[in-house]
Structures are given as C-alpha cells and as structure tokens.
MDTraj code that builds the backbone (N, CA, C; nanometers):
import mdtraj as md
import numpy as np

residues = "UNK UNK UNK UNK UNK UNK UNK UNK UNK UNK UNK UNK UNK UNK UNK UNK UNK UNK UNK UNK UNK UNK UNK UNK UNK UNK UNK UNK UNK UNK UNK UNK UNK UNK UNK UNK UNK UNK UNK UNK UNK UNK UNK UNK UNK UNK UNK UNK UNK UNK UNK UNK UNK UNK UNK UNK UNK UNK UNK UNK".split()
xyz = np.array([
    [0.0839, -0.1181, 0.0000],
    [0.0000, 0.0000, 0.0000],
    [0.0885, 0.1246, 0.0000],
    [0.0618, 0.2150, -0.0913],
    [0.1380, 0.3385, -0.1015],
    [0.0593, 0.4503, -0.0347],
    [0.1261, 0.5233, 0.0525],
    [0.0623, 0.6367, 0.1182],
    [0.1192, 0.7652, 0.0619],
    [0.0326, 0.8623, 0.0423],
    [0.0773, 0.9931, -0.0038],
    [0.0542, 1.0918, 0.1088],
    [0.1609, 1.1535, 0.1522],
    [0.1542, 1.2536, 0.2572],
    [0.1699, 1.3909, 0.1950],
    [0.1090, 1.4920, 0.2544],
    [0.1298, 1.6275, 0.2020],
    [0.2779, 1.6641, 0.2082],
    [0.3200, 1.7471, 0.1155],
    [0.4600, 1.7909, 0.1145],
    [0.4919, 1.8599, 0.2461],
    [0.6063, 1.8282, 0.3021],
    [0.6469, 1.8868, 0.4300],
    [0.7983, 1.8973, 0.4373],
    [0.8444, 1.9812, 0.5268],
    [0.9873, 1.9948, 0.5513],
    [1.0119, 1.9739, 0.7001],
    [1.1304, 1.9311, 0.7324],
    [1.1667, 1.9112, 0.8727],
    [1.2495, 2.0299, 0.9184],
    [1.2160, 2.0800, 1.0344],
    [1.2827, 2.1967, 1.0915],
    [1.3401, 2.1592, 1.2264],
    [1.4601, 2.2075, 1.2553],
    [1.5204, 2.1801, 1.3849],
    [1.4569, 2.2708, 1.4893],
    [1.4002, 2.2109, 1.5919],
    [1.3401, 2.2829, 1.7043],
    [1.4084, 2.2342, 1.8321],
    [1.4572, 2.3271, 1.9109],
    [1.5247, 2.2914, 2.0361],
    [1.4347, 2.2007, 2.1194],
    [1.4889, 2.0887, 2.1604],
    [1.4143, 1.9927, 2.2402],
    [1.3466, 1.8844, 2.1571],
    [1.3289, 1.9104, 2.0281],
    [1.2667, 1.8128, 1.9391],
    [1.3644, 1.7616, 1.8331],
    [1.4782, 1.8248, 1.8203],
    [1.5726, 1.7862, 1.7155],
    [1.5147, 1.8199, 1.5793],
    [1.5349, 1.7300, 1.4841],
    [1.4818, 1.7536, 1.3497],
    [1.3532, 1.6753, 1.3274],
    [1.2805, 1.6489, 1.4327],
    [1.1578, 1.5691, 1.4234],
    [1.0334, 1.6555, 1.4070],
    [1.0491, 1.7835, 1.3873],
    [0.9364, 1.8738, 1.3760],
    [0.9094, 1.8980, 1.2278],
    [0.7962, 1.8527, 1.1781],
    [0.7623, 1.8694, 1.0367],
    [0.6588, 1.9802, 1.0208],
    [0.6796, 2.0629, 0.9211],
    [0.5840, 2.1682, 0.8896],
    [0.5459, 2.1552, 0.7420],
    [0.4267, 2.2017, 0.7054],
    [0.3890, 2.1947, 0.5631],
    [0.4889, 2.2721, 0.4773],
    [0.5197, 2.2165, 0.3619],
    [0.6105, 2.2847, 0.2691],
    [0.5390, 2.4068, 0.2117],
    [0.6079, 2.5193, 0.2009],
    [0.5447, 2.6396, 0.1459],
    [0.4977, 2.6159, 0.0024],
    [0.3694, 2.6343, -0.0215],
    [0.3113, 2.6084, -0.1535],
    [0.3665, 2.7017, -0.2605],
    [0.4110, 2.8212, -0.2203],
    [0.4642, 2.9147, -0.3196],
    [0.6069, 2.8794, -0.3611],
    [0.6712, 2.7865, -0.2899],
    [0.8083, 2.7467, -0.3222],
    [0.8126, 2.6106, -0.3907],
    [0.7316, 2.5177, -0.3423],
    [0.7338, 2.3812, -0.3946],
    [0.6175, 2.3574, -0.4894],
    [0.6460, 2.3089, -0.6101],
    [0.5385, 2.2836, -0.7066],
    [0.4471, 2.1710, -0.6587],
    [0.3214, 2.1805, -0.6951],
    [0.2246, 2.0790, -0.6540],
    [0.2102, 1.9679, -0.7577],
    [0.2870, 1.9748, -0.8642],
    [0.2815, 1.8708, -0.9664],
    [0.3493, 1.7441, -0.9141],
    [0.3297, 1.6353, -0.9834],
    [0.3925, 1.5099, -0.9458],
    [0.5354, 1.4974, -0.9962],
    [0.5881, 1.6031, -1.0549],
    [0.7221, 1.6014, -1.1122],
    [0.8267, 1.6108, -1.0006],
    [0.8874, 1.4978, -0.9667],
    [0.9831, 1.4941, -0.8565],
    [1.1078, 1.5764, -0.8837],
    [1.1499, 1.5856, -1.0092],
    [1.2697, 1.6633, -1.0408],
    [1.2460, 1.8116, -1.0118],
    [1.1275, 1.8619, -1.0453],
    [1.0944, 2.0024, -1.0155],
    [1.0938, 2.0263, -0.8653],
    [1.0419, 1.9300, -0.7904],
    [1.0403, 1.9425, -0.6446],
    [1.1827, 1.9407, -0.5901],
    [1.2668, 1.8567, -0.6467],
    [1.4065, 1.8506, -0.6044],
    [1.4764, 1.9839, -0.6307],
    [1.4536, 2.0409, -0.7494],
    [1.5145, 2.1693, -0.7822],
    [1.4660, 2.2787, -0.6867],
    [1.3372, 2.2774, -0.6534],
    [1.2825, 2.3753, -0.5589],
    [1.3462, 2.3580, -0.4217],
    [1.3663, 2.2336, -0.3806],
    [1.4301, 2.2062, -0.2517],
    [1.5730, 2.2608, -0.2495],
    [1.6448, 2.2427, -0.3589],
    [1.7822, 2.2915, -0.3664],
    [1.7855, 2.4441, -0.3583],
    [1.6918, 2.5117, -0.4259],
    [1.6852, 2.6585, -0.4183],
    [1.6463, 2.7028, -0.2773],
    [1.5461, 2.6379, -0.2192],
    [1.4975, 2.6745, -0.0859],
    [1.6076, 2.6557, 0.0189],
    [1.6896, 2.5540, 0.0020],
    [1.7985, 2.5281, 0.0956],
    [1.9260, 2.6041, 0.0647],
    [1.9207, 2.6922, -0.0352],
    [2.0365, 2.7728, -0.0764],
    [2.1582, 2.6876, -0.1101],
    [2.1346, 2.5745, -0.1749],
    [2.2454, 2.4888, -0.2181],
    [2.3108, 2.5558, -0.3379],
    [2.4380, 2.5888, -0.3260],
    [2.5068, 2.6606, -0.4327],
    [2.5842, 2.5686, -0.5264],
    [2.6239, 2.4529, -0.4795],
    [2.6955, 2.3576, -0.5630],
    [2.6101, 2.2316, -0.5746],
    [2.5187, 2.2338, -0.6705],
    [2.4247, 2.1228, -0.6877],
    [2.4960, 1.9995, -0.7422],
    [2.4571, 1.8813, -0.6968],
    [2.5163, 1.7590, -0.7502],
    [2.4700, 1.7352, -0.8936],
    [2.5462, 1.6611, -0.9672],
    [2.5111, 1.6279, -1.1058],
    [2.4155, 1.5086, -1.1010],
    [2.2879, 1.5360, -1.1241],
    [2.1849, 1.4316, -1.1173],
    [2.1150, 1.4231, -1.2510],
    [2.0942, 1.3009, -1.2984],
    [2.0264, 1.2778, -1.4241],
    [1.8760, 1.2769, -1.4014],
    [1.8023, 1.3497, -1.4850],
    [1.6572, 1.3580, -1.4690],
    [1.5910, 1.2209, -1.4720],
    [1.6434, 1.1263, -1.5441],
    [1.5836, 0.9941, -1.5558],
    [1.5715, 0.9216, -1.4232],
    [1.6514, 0.9605, -1.3244],
    [1.6444, 0.8962, -1.1932],
    [1.5148, 0.9292, -1.1222],
    [1.4467, 1.0337, -1.1635],
    [1.3228, 1.0783, -1.0976],
    [1.1975, 1.0296, -1.1668],
    [1.2101, 0.9518, -1.2710],
    [1.0898, 0.9082, -1.3434],
    [1.0460, 0.7701, -1.3004],
])
top = md.Topology()
chain = top.add_chain()
for i, resn in enumerate(residues, 1):
    res = top.add_residue(resn, chain, resSeq=i)
    for name in ("N", "CA", "C"):
        top.add_atom(name, md.element.get_by_symbol(name[0]), res)
traj = md.Trajectory(xyz[None], top)
C-alpha cells in the first residue's frame, strides 16, 4: 500500500531535534507530481550553491 503525505519539511526545534515537520510552502514547492521540479525547488529553498550532477531519468 502506497501512502501519499502532504509535502512537508523538517525543521530543527530545540528539544525536538529535526523531528518537527511543517507543511512545505506552496509558493516554493510545485504541486505537480514532477519529482525533479520538487528537487530543484528544494535545492533553491535550501540555498544549495553547488548542486550535484543528477540525471533527470532517476526521478521518473
């Protein structure tokens, strides 16, 4: 059985560690099923400046 959870991000909260999940900002993360677009949004949101070389086919 496959479960689909709403998009969320984990935030470090003192006393909870990184176990605190909040909804992902809808204006930053696309709502499409395209995982590569979501990955790119995550990299921008996290200010990753040196992105790894990833082939789009891995997300299909």
